[in-house]
C-alpha angles and dihedrals in degrees: 000000000000116000092236091055092052092050090050091052090052089051091053091049090053091048091052093046093055094040096243110176097227095061096085093045093046092050091049091052091050091052091050091049090050092051091049092049092048092050091051090049092052092046091050091051092049103037108015123238113015113223118246094245090056092048089050092049090053098044093045093050111113096184113096093193091053091052089050091050092050089049092053091048091048090064095063105020117123092205137020095250091058090065092065099035 
């Protein structure tokens, strides 16, 4: 695990411990970022380089269920466009 990631997790743990209101929101953003990164990784493995406009669409998505749906489609899609159709 990258050192920066570990430090961030410790920061979240402190925020939760002291009941700081941003902890839940910050954790949610991290989960969304992780889903987006994983989807891009899968798409790269399946289809090669992912165009910038597709990466932007994924990283700007704020809907967890949509990211999950795209991830499920990425498993069986024959082409990149089918993931988002």
